N, C-alpha and C positions, 0 to 999 in steps of 0.2 A: 355066353356067361356074362352076367352083369358084374362089372367092377364097381366097388364102393369107393368113393373117394374118402380119404382120411380128413378129418376136420381139423386136425393139428396143424398141417402145413398152411391151410387157408387162414387159420387164426394167426399164425406167425406172419403171414403176408399183410394182413390188416393191421396188426399191431407192430409193424415194421419201425425201422429207425426214424422215418419221417412220414407224415400225412398231411393232406390238404383239406382244410375245413374253410368253407364259404370263400374260397379263393385266396386265402392267406396262408402263408408258409410259416408253420411252427417248427422249432427246433426239437430235437430229442429231448424229452422231458428231463433226462439225466444231465444235460447240458444247460438247462435253463438256470440262470442265476435267481436265487430266492432272497437276495438282498432287498430290504424295503425300499420303495421309492421315496424320494423327497416330495414334500407337500408343495413343489414349486407349481407355477401356473402351467396348465396343459400346454403342450406345444402342438405344432402341426403334425409332428410325427405321431401324436395320439389320435390323429384323426379329427381334431377340433380346431376350427378356425375362429379366432377371436379379433374383432376390430382392433387396430392399434389406436390407442388414446394418447394424444400428445397435449399437455397443458401449454398452450401457446399464450403469450403475453399480448394483450392488445397493442397496436402500434402506438408509439409515442407521437402525440400530434407535434407537428413543426411550429415552434413559436413564430408568431407574426412579428417582424422586426418594427420597432417603434421608428417612425420617419422623423428625422430632425428637420424642422422647418427652415426653409431657406431664408437667411437673413435678408431683409430689405435693404439694398445699397443705398445710402445718401448720395446724390450725385454731388461731385466736387463743384463748388461755384466757379464759373468761368468770368474772368474780368473783362470789361470793355476797354478796348486799346485805342488810344488816340495818339497818331503821330503828330507832333506839333512842329510846324514848319516856322522858318524865321519871320514869315508875315504875320504871325500871330502877335508879335511884339512891336512896341513902338519904334519908330526909326527917325532919323534926322539928327542934326547937330543941336548942341546948346552951347552956352558959354564955358562949359567944363568938360563936356564929353560929346561923343558921336556914337549912336547906336544903329545898327541896320545890318541887312543881309549882305553877304560877300560871296565870292565865288566859291561854288561847291554847296550852296544852301545853308552854310553855317550863319549863325548870328553872332556878329562881332560887337563887343563893347569896349570903346576906346576911352581911357581916362586921360584928359589933358592936364589935370592938375592932380594933386594928391588929395584924394577923397574917395568917395564910393559912388557906383552907380547901380540902379535897381530897375529891372524891366518886369512888370507884372504880366501875367498871363491870363489864367482861367480861374473862374470860381470852382470851389470844390464842396459838394455836399454829401460826400460818402464818408462813413466812419472807417471804411477800409480802402487804402489806396496806395499807390506807388508812384514815384516820379524818378526817371533816370535821365541821363544826358552824358555825353562825351564832353569834357572840358579841357581847353588847352591854352597856356600862356604862350602867345606868339611874340612879345616884345616886353621888355621892362621887368617888373617884379610886382608881387602882390598875391592875393589869394581870390579864388572864385568860390562861388557857394550856390547851392539850391536853398532858396527860401520857401518855407511852407507854413501852412496855417497863419498866413500873414492877415492881419486884421487891417492896417492901414500903411501905406507907404510914408504918408506924412506924419502921423501920430504914433507909428510903431505898433508893436505887438506881433509876435510871431518868432519863428526859429530860422537860424542859419546853419546849414551843414556846410562847413568851409574846409578847403584844402589849400595848403600853400606848397606848391611844387618846388620852390627854390630850397626849402629845408626839410621837406618831406614829412610835413606834420599835418593834422586835422583837428577840428574842434566842432562841437555842437553847442550853440549860443542861443540863449533865449532873450529876445529883445523886448524889454518892457516899456521902453520910453521911445522918444522920437529919434533918438541918435542911433542909427544903424551900425556906426562905427564901434559902438561899445555894446556889451550883453553880458548876461549872466552866464557863465561857463558851466553848462551842465556836463559838458566833458571838456576839460581844459586841453590847450593845444599839446597834442601827443604825436610823437613819430610813429610811422607804420612802415614796415618793409613793403607793403603793397602799393605804396604811391610811387609812380614814375616820376622822375626828377626833371626839373627845368622845363624844356620846350616840349616834352612828350605829353601825349593825350592821356587823361585818366577818366575812367567811367565811373561816375557817382550814381548812386541809387539810394533813395529814402523810402522806407516802408512804414506806413501807419496802420495798425489794426487795433481799433479802440484806443486805449491809452498807451499802448506799446509802440515805441519808435525803434526802427531797426535800420543801421547804417551799412552801407557796402561801399567798397572802393575796389574796382576792377574785379568785380564778382566775388570778392572776398568779405565776408562780414567782419567788420571792426568793433561794432558796439551795439548794444540793445538796452533800452531802459524805459522805465514807466513815466510819463509825463503828458498831462492833458489840459494845462493851463489854456492853451489857445486851440484845442481841438476843434476843427471844422468851423474856423473862424473866418469872417471878413472876406476878402477878395480872392483867397485861395493861395496861390503859389507864385514864385517870381524866380528870375535869374539875378545873381548878384555878383559884383566885382568890387574889389577894394585894393588900392595901392597905398603903401606906407610912406615911402620916402622919395621915390623916383617918379616923376610926372611921364605922362605919355606912354603909359602901359596899355598893351592890347591883349584882350582875351576873347576866345571864341567857344561857342557852345554848338553841338551838332548832335543828330540822332537823339532828339529829345521825344520822349514818350510819356504818357500819363495813362496809368491803370486804375480802374475804379471796379470795385466789386459789389454785387447787389447786397 
């Protein structure tokens, strides 16, 4: 006997709670939400793959630094230095003094009566120079000096930077005539704490730069002024001693140096 199969159970089997279509699983239609979808950009879950677009800003170029030019250094002028020995100066006795080298290479000037003695050295043709020396009273009284921009020993003209170690004073004198014992005081006699008294040595230094004269005692500046009446004049410079009241005064100069700048 041939059995006939009922179509109803087969239909129920086909329309069961789940079915597979094209390999994708769908839920029971009764469980599917019918809420409307948003109009957002489709996602990968929707089976669409869209390229990711990123609005990148172009890289900011690195600014090239402005190089500061290296300044050109002006070389500092270097002076020519001359060590002056006692043999550069005149020597021998006269009726009033004796000049010459003594033990240790110092240049000694002895005043036998009350007056002054002057020993010229070297011409100077530089607008900038310096003269320095150690000066010392070894006997008697008086003052010692560096003479500079000297026009003439006989007719005068020039300057004296003088120090009196007995009373601790100094002066800058301009000599306009032939009497080197008298002069116009550009700086009158002034006491200075930098002067070593009596028989101690004092280091004197004169600097001229153009019209400017600067004076030092024992490496301490004591004065500076503008004066160019006799700038770059005559025979150059000299050593000078003078005693006021007491004859037979002795003074020495050593470590004498002359500097000239180009």
